[in-house]
N, C-alpha and C positions, 0 to 999 in steps of 0.2 A: 308244541305247538308253534306251527309256521308261519313264515314271516307275513304272508297275504294276512292273517287272525290278528296278529300281532299290530300290524300299520291299520288294519279297519280299525282297532282297537283305541291304538294312539289317536287317530284321525277323531274319532267320534267323543275323544278324550278333551281335545285341542276346542275342539267345536263345542264343546258342554263348556270348558273354560272360557270361551269367548262367550255365550250366553250368560252364562251365572254371572261375569265379574265385567261385563260390558266397557262400563267407562275403562277399568284398571289396565283391560287388554286391549281396546282400541288406541289407549296414549301410548303403551307398547308398541302397535303396529306402525303409528304413527313414525315415528324415527325410520324403520325399517321402509315405509311410503317414501316418506320424504327421500332419503338416499337414495333408493333406487330409482325415483323419478329424478332427481338432481343428475345421477350419473348416467342416467339412460338416453333423459331429454338432452342432453350437454351433448350425448353421442351422437345417436338418432339426429340431432338438426347439424352437425357437422359432416355426418355422413352422408346428408341429403344435402347441403350444399359442394360437398367436395364431388360427390355425385353430380351435381350442375356443372362444375367447374371442368369436372374430365370433358363433359359429355361439349361441352363449348369448344374445349382446346381438339376434342377430336373434328369436332364441323369445321374450325378453322384449318386443319391440318398443323404439322410442326414443319412445313419444308415454308412457312414463310417467315420473311425480314422486314419488319419495324421500322424505316427511317425516321430517326427525330432528333430535337436538339440534346435529349437527354437521356442515361441509360435509367431500365427501369430499376436495377440492380444498384445497391448504394455503392460507391468502386471511392467515396470518399472526397468526392469532391465539392464544391460551393454552390449554393443556388446562384450565386451570380456569377459563375464562370460559364455556368449553362446558357444560363438569363443573354448573355450576351453571344452567345453562339450563332449566326446566322439558319431560320426556319428552314427544312428540305422546300427546294426551288423547283420551280417545273423546268427548269434547263437540268435541272440533277435528271427529275424526271424521266426528259426526251433524253439523255445520254444512257442510263442504265437503257431504254426503250431499243436506244438503236445501236449500243454497241454492246449489252449483254448475252453471251453465247448460250448463257444456262438458265436463263429470264425465261416461263411458263407466260407468265402473265407479270404485269406492272401498273398500280395506279397512283394517282396522288387527289389528294384530296383537301379542301379548304373549306375549314367549319366556321359557318357563318354565323349561326347562335340560332337565335325565336324569332319567329315572326307570324304575323296574323294571314291565315289562309281563306279565302273565300268564296263560295259559291253560289249565286246569287242572295239571297239572305240567309243563308245558311254559313258560319263561321266558326274556325276554332283558332285559339289562343295558344300562345306558345310552342309553335310546330318548330323543328330544330331542321334547318335549311342544311345540309351536305352539299359544295360543288366537287363534281368528282368525276376521271375518267372515263372510259369504254368497260376495263377491265377490272371496275370496284366489285361490283356484282360479284365477280367469276371468284375472286380474292378469299370473297366475305360470305361463299356461300349464300348470297342472297337470292332465293328464289321469288319466281314473279307469278302471281296466280292471275294477272290477266294482262294483256298487252304486252310490253316488250320494256326490255332493259335500252339503253343509250348505245348509240354504233358509232364508231369512228368519225361519220358524219357530222352528229350531231354535238361530240366535242371539238371537232375543227373550227364547227361553220358556228357553234354557241347558238343553237336552233332553241326557239323558245317555248321546252318541252320540260315534260315534269314527272317525276316517279314518284309516287303517293305511296305514303304505306298503308297499314290495314285500318286501324281507328282514324285516319286522316280522312280515308276514302267513306269508309261507316258514319262517321260524322255530317260527312258534305252531302254524301248520295243517298247514305242508305242503301235500300237491294238496287237502287239503280246501278246499271253499267254507266261508270266514269270516264272507258276510252273514249277522246275525243272532244271531250268537254273543256270547258276554258276557266281554270281559277285566276283568280286573283291572291298571288303570295307576296309580301310585301308591297305591295303596288306594281307590280307587272304580271304581264296579263301572260297565262303560259297553258298549254294546251297537254293535258295528260294522255301520258302516250303510255303507262304501267303502273300498275298496283301490285304491293308485294305483299305477300302472303304471311299473315298472323306469325310472328317469330315468338312474341311472349318475351320476356325480360330473361336478361344472361349477368350472369354478376362478375364477368371480366370484362364484359365491353359496354362501356358507358352509355354507349348508343341503342336508344329504344327506335328499330327501324319503324313497331308499329305506328308511332306519332313522327315519323319523318318526312323533309320532302326533299328530295335529289334533286337536282338543277347538273346540266352540264358544266364544266370549270367553266368556258367562254362563258356561260349565262352568268354564271355566279360574279362576274365583274360589276355587274349593277348593281351588288350590294355592296361588295368591299374592294378594296382599291387591292389589288391582285399583286402589282409591282412592289408594296411598298407597308402596305394597311398590316394595321394590330389585327392579325386572324391567327387560326392554330392550323397549322399544316403537315399533312403526312402522307410518306411513298411508304410503299405497301408492296413487295415483291416476290412473285411464286416462283419457286425452282422447277426445273424440268423434271418430269417422271426419271428418279433413280439418280438425280445427283447429290452428292455427298452436300447435308448443309454447310458443314465447315471450306469445303471448297467454293462452294456458294459466296457465303460470307465472304471469304478473302476475295474473289473477283468485283464484287460490290464495293468493297470500299477500298478498292483498286482506282474502280473507275468515280467514285465520288472522289477519291483523294486530284487526281487528274482533274477532274472538272473543277474544282475549287481551287488548282493549283496550290497544292498545301506540298510546301517541300520535304525532301526525305526524312528527313532528323525532327520536322515538326507533329506535333501529336494532332489530331482529325479531329476538326472540330462540328462533328454529327456522332450518333451514338446508334449503332445496329443492334436495334433488340430479337428476343425470340420468346416464343411461348414459354419455351422449357426454364429462361430465368424465373419463372414465375413461380418454377414449382417449388424450389427454397421455400421464398415468400410465404408459398398457402402452407406449406409443412409446417412451418417453423408457427404458424397463425393457426392451424387447427391443432397442433401439437399443445399450444398452450393451451386451447378453450378446452380441449379433452383434459388437461392435466389441473385445471382451475374445478371442472365439473365430479371432478374424481377427491381431488381436496373437499371441497363441500360435500357432495353427496359420502365421505368417506367418514364425516364426521357424524352426519346426520345419523348413518348406517352403525357408527359404533354407538352413541345413544341407543338407540333402538335394541341394539346387542344388549347391552347390559340392560336393558328393562325385559326384554324378551329372558333374559337367563334369572331376574327379580320373581318373574313369573313363574319362573319352573322354580324355584327355590321354594316360594311359598307354595307353590304346586305338591313337591315331594313333601313337605313340612304338611300341610294337610292331606296326605294319602297315605301319611306310616304306617298307619292301621292297616291298609289294603295290602301296600308291598307285603307287611310281614306277613299276614294271610296267603298271598301267590306265592311267598318262598317258602313257607311253610307245607304247602300241598307239591311242592317239587319244581316251581318258577327259579329258572338260573338266575346266574347273573348277569351272563348277557341277555337272556329274554329282558330283566330291570332295565338295562343300559339300553336297551332298544328300543322298548317302548317311551320312553322319558326324551329320548334321540328324535323321536319320528315324531311326538307329540310339539315339541320343538321346533322342528324341521316345519310340521305342519302350519304353526301358527308364523314364522316367516315368511311361506311361500305366498299365504295369504293376505301381508300386506307388501309383498311384493307384485299380486296380481294389482292389487288398488294403488299402488305404482307406474303399473306399467296402461292402466285403465287412462292413468291422468297425465299420462305423456303421451297416449294415443289423443286425447281430447283437445288437448293444448298444440301440438302439433295439426292438428285439424286446424284450429283459429289461427295459428301462427300462416298456415299454407292460404288461406281466404282473406287473409292481411295484407300481405304479403306479394303472394303471386307467386310466390314458388313452393312446388311442390314438397315437403316433407313428408315422411311417410317413416313409420316404425317396422322396420325391418324385421324378418326372421332372426336373423343375427341378435340384434338388438334385444327381442326378446329372450332368445334363449341365455346372453348373458345375464340379463335379468333376472333371470329362475333361475340361473346357476348361481350367481350371489346368494339368490336369499336361501339357499338350500347349506350353502357352505357356513351363513350367518348363523343361521339355523341350529349346525350343527355344532359352533364354536359357544353359542348364546347354550347349549343345552349337554352340553359333555360333563362340566363339573357338578352341575344338578343330578343330572344322570348316574356319574360313579356313585356320588353320595347315595341314591339312593339303591344302585346294585351291590353297595358297598352295608345295608344293613345288615346288621343281627337280625333274624325273623322272630325271634322270644321279644330282642328289645323293642322291636318294632311294634310288636301286637300290643305291650306292657304302656309302650309309650301313646300307643292311640286310644 
């Protein structure tokens, strides 16, 4: 009897078991299905989120320094310690722009908050306003769909201009061209000079440029007190091509300490962050999520494995007479063993496939609700199927050995 024939007969028997004992088999496969769902759903979701974040990292680049009051990684400092620090200032920005030899681009940004933006009878509430300098678009790789970004003249003179996000443009103008139109943003009339291409949401960038309105740094003073007001500010510096990030960091640190007149033995009152700092944070978070899914799914699979093993024990008992006849006419122990192992594996694969189908559906719904694309990759599917096969082997190995070692005479007599 060849392997293909054994596999076919065992598969038919597994499907027959499913058909004849629908409720018992379904409840047994439910554990496998839930287990595979928990493990693969978490794995697929984490992989999708990780791909989104890594893609954002790649887009922003690893050659940008983010200057802020506090570090992104926890260095043991207190919240009050960082709150007392001065926010990045425009003079800090100018010092880097004028004195740095390793900087390709540097930007200063002031986060103003949400305002209403209007055009004729159309208006959008909650549009986020940021006051920026001319290099902001280059550092954050902002793609302009139509018009242009700010130039140095816009920033120095504080021209009454605005660059709007994709969703803002759609909400105010629809299919019409916004370039040159006058909008009212937070009570101030501004001319639209550019529209940002649709960006979508990013997990590592809390700003949604699709719903943003960018104004020049000087124009921002209409909305906030740039000299002493309560607002969040940031300086972002991009290194020249080929510059080592550590050397770049050292240069910026020296320039800022000199600008702020910090004594040699005193601690810096600013933080210089890099995207690489977030890698460890995300790796630990993803690791915890994957472990949680593995533990929950592992328990469900364990319950399902015992349920399938129970089915196989019952199947062996019900087919004792048939096993005896097969062995009497020449079937070897290995053939009987293989038959029941394959039957167990087929049942578990069915449960695994149901679990994967469920994962696929849930990820589709999650993608539609969250606007983050979550996909079931080939590797996720293979992991699910391999797990199903392993569980099938473990669930069926003892019942299969029991069947294989039966004495044919005793088996026929008991049957």
